[in-house]
C-alpha positions in Angstrom: -23.3 41.0 -18.8 -19.5 40.8 -18.9 -19.8 37.7 -16.7 -21.9 36.0 -19.3 -19.7 37.1 -22.1 -16.5 35.9 -20.1 -18.4 32.5 -19.2 -19.6 31.9 -23.3 -15.7 32.9 -24.0 -14.4 30.1 -21.4 -16.7 27.5 -22.6 -15.9 28.0 -26.3 -12.0 27.4 -25.3 -12.6 24.3 -23.2 -15.1 22.7 -26.1 -12.0 23.9 -28.8 -9.4 22.2 -26.5 -8.4 18.8 -28.0 -9.1 15.9 -26.0 -6.1 14.4 -23.9 -5.4 10.8 -23.3 -4.4 10.3 -19.6 -0.8 9.3 -19.3 0.2 6.2 -17.8 1.9 6.6 -14.3 4.1 4.2 -12.0 2.3 2.6 -9.5 2.8 3.9 -5.7 5.2 1.6 -3.8 4.1 0.0 -0.7 4.4 2.1 2.2 6.7 1.4 5.4 5.0 -1.0 7.8 4.8 -0.5 11.4 5.0 -3.6 13.6 3.6 -2.4 17.3 2.3 -5.9 18.8 3.7 -8.8 20.3 5.0 -11.2 17.8 3.9 -8.8 15.1 5.7 -9.7 11.7 6.0 -9.2 8.3 8.0 -11.2 5.3 10.2 -8.7 3.2 12.1 -10.2 0.4 13.7 -13.3 2.0 13.5 -12.0 5.7 10.9 -11.9 8.3 11.1 -9.1 10.4 9.8 -9.7 14.3 8.8 -7.0 17.2 8.9 -9.0 20.1 7.8 -7.6 23.2 8.7 -10.7 25.6 9.8 -8.9 28.7 7.0 -6.0 28.5 5.2 -7.4 31.8 8.5 -6.3 33.7 8.0 -2.6 32.9 5.4 -0.6 34.4 4.4 1.6 31.1 5.8 1.6 27.9 6.0 0.4 24.0 8.1 -0.7 21.3 7.2 -0.4 17.4 9.4 -1.5 14.6 9.3 0.2 11.2 10.1 -1.9 8.6 10.5 0.2 5.4 11.2 -2.3 2.7 14.3 -3.9 1.1 17.2 -2.6 -0.9 19.6 -4.7 -2.7 18.3 -7.8 -1.1 18.8 -6.1 2.4 16.1 -5.3 4.6 15.4 -1.8 5.8 13.9 -1.8 9.6 14.3 0.1 12.6 13.0 0.2 16.1 11.9 2.6 18.8 10.8 2.2 22.3 10.2 3.6 25.6 9.8 1.6 28.6 9.4 2.9 32.4 10.1 0.6 35.5 11.7 -2.7 35.5 15.3 -1.6 35.8 17.8 -4.1 34.6 15.4 -6.3 32.6 15.0 -6.7 28.9 11.4 -5.4 27.9 11.5 -5.9 24.1 13.7 -6.5 20.9 13.1 -6.5 17.1 15.1 -9.4 15.2 15.3 -10.5 11.4 15.2 -13.6 10.3 17.2 -14.7 6.9 15.0 -17.8 5.2 17.8 -19.7 3.6 17.1 -22.8 0.9 16.9 -25.9 2.4 19.9 -28.1 2.3 20.0 -30.8 0.0 
């Protein structure tokens, strides 16, 4: 019986509560992009960020990924992590950023 009384009281409170308009929130920013394949790339502002695995065949195993975290004050934010085994003294991979400048007139 107590349960029904409590349930009835809660229902009355909910019914008496004023309707609340949902508030508008800011959209979620795009999350960082992880580039892990040969020639994977993404355009960020005026930059193109590349993940280049051109020497991977010199290694016995491994990988490289480039994390592109966006752009701040017109500067691209990116970093790379890598782990390679074998192929000593050989370059396996690198990441790079290319700035696209307007064409000369």
